[in-house]
N, C-alpha and C positions, 0 to 999 in steps of 0.2 A: 595528326599530332594531338596529344592531350597532355595536360599538366595538372598535377595534384600537389599544390604547394600552399601552406598555411603560414601566416606570420601573425603572432599574437603577442600583445603586451598586456599583462594583467597581474592580479594579486593571487598568491597561493592561498587556497581555502583551508587546507589541512597539511600537517607535516607529511612529507613523502613516506610512502610505504615501500620498504626495500625488501626484495626477495633475492636469494642466491640460488642458482641452479647448478647442475652438473658442470664441472670444470670451472667453477667460480664465476659464471656469467651472472651479472647483476641486472635486475629490473627494478625501476622506480616508477611509482604511479602517484599522482596527486591531482586534485581538482584545481582549476585555474579560473578565476572570475575576470571577465572583461565587462566593462560598463560603458554605456553611452548615455549622455545627458542631452536633452533638448527641451525647448519651451513649446507647449501646445498653443492652440488658438486662444485659449482662455488666459494665457500668460503664466500658467503653472509650469514649474520646472519638473520634468519627468526624468527619472533615471531608470534605465533598463539594464539588467545584469544577465549575462549569458554564462553558463558554467560549462567548462571543457574538461574532458578526461585526458590528462597528459601521461604519456608512457615514454620512459627513457631506458635505453639499454646500455650495458657494458660500462665503459669508462664514464660516460655522461651520467649514468645512474649513480656511480660512486661519487662523482663530484656533487650531485644533488644531495646525496646522503649527508655530506659534510657541510654544505653551504645553504641549502634551501630550508626554510622554516615557514610555518603559517604566517601570513602577512607579508612575506617577501614579494617584491615586484620583480618579475622576470620577463624577458624577451625570448620567445620560442619560435623556431623555424622548423617546420616539419610537414607531414602529409596526413590527410584524413584516412582513417581505416575503420571500416565497420565490420563487426563480427557478430555471429549469432550463437545462441545456445538454447537448450530446452530447460525450463525451470522445473521445480519439483512437481508441479501440477501438469506437466506435459505441454506447456504453452511455449511457443517459440518467442524468444526475446532477442532484441538487437541492442548493441552498444556501439556508439561511435567514439573513437579515440583519436587523439593526435599523437602520432609517432614522431617524436622530436629527433631532428638531425643535428640541431644546434640549440644551445641555450646560453643566455647571457643574464647574469644576475645584475639587476639595477639597484643601486643604493643611493640614498639621499646624502649629499655632502653639503656642509655649510661653506659658502664662499666668503671671501673677505668682507663683502658688503652685507652679509647676513641673509642673503637670499639663497634658496635651495636650488641646486642643480643636480642633474643625474649623471652618474658616471657608470659605465658598464664594466663588467669583468667576467671572465670565464669561470671564476669561482675559487681557484686554489689560493689566490692571494688575499681573499676576503675572510679567512678563517679567524684572524685575530681582531677583526673589527666587530664591535657590538652595536651596530646602528639599528635601532628599532625600525621595523617596516610599517607601512601604512595599515590602518585598521581595515579588516576584511569581514564582511558578513559571512555567517556560516552558510554552507550549501543548503538548499531547500530540503524539506522533509523527504522528497522522493529521490534524492541523490544517493547513489550507491557508488562506493569506491570500486574502480575496475578490479582491483586485486581481490575484493570480496565476492565477486560474481563467479558463478560456475562457468565452465566452458573455456577456461584458460588452457590453451593448448601446450603450455610450457611448464606444467606442474612438475615438481621434483618426482623422480621415479619414473617419469614418462620416458619412453624409449627414444625421444628426440635427441639428435646429436647437435653439436654446436653449429654445424653447417645449416641446419634447418631453422635456426633463429633469425629474426629479421636483423638487418644491418650487418 
């Protein structure tokens, strides 16, 4: 038996990139930052940030297009997928992505006592709320958006049919 399951809670680094393919199939991609803070032996507080490439398909991608913005805090459930491609210099490159099965938009709400609490939503009922998200650092200089990389097997005009797409 084997399990490939990922649960992430983090902040969106860039607005989602949405692409539509044959038969109206939508794909959304965006970077997600997760941070971990600890104190080292010298008493210094250290924050370590990991960047994850998130991929959403179909209805989930359409929800992301309407609700997810840079700085949004989201809860993602999915699986890890690694794919490879050959760059323009003939070098094999690999990219690891999180194919999301579920997404929950987390937003800060002020309670009656003035303290913040988080409430989640699947997205559609959040469209009218203009709550600013937390501040997010930009992805590092080596980060490439998965949609910008070659080797995307679902490019428009490709002979793939809808049954060949994930999910």
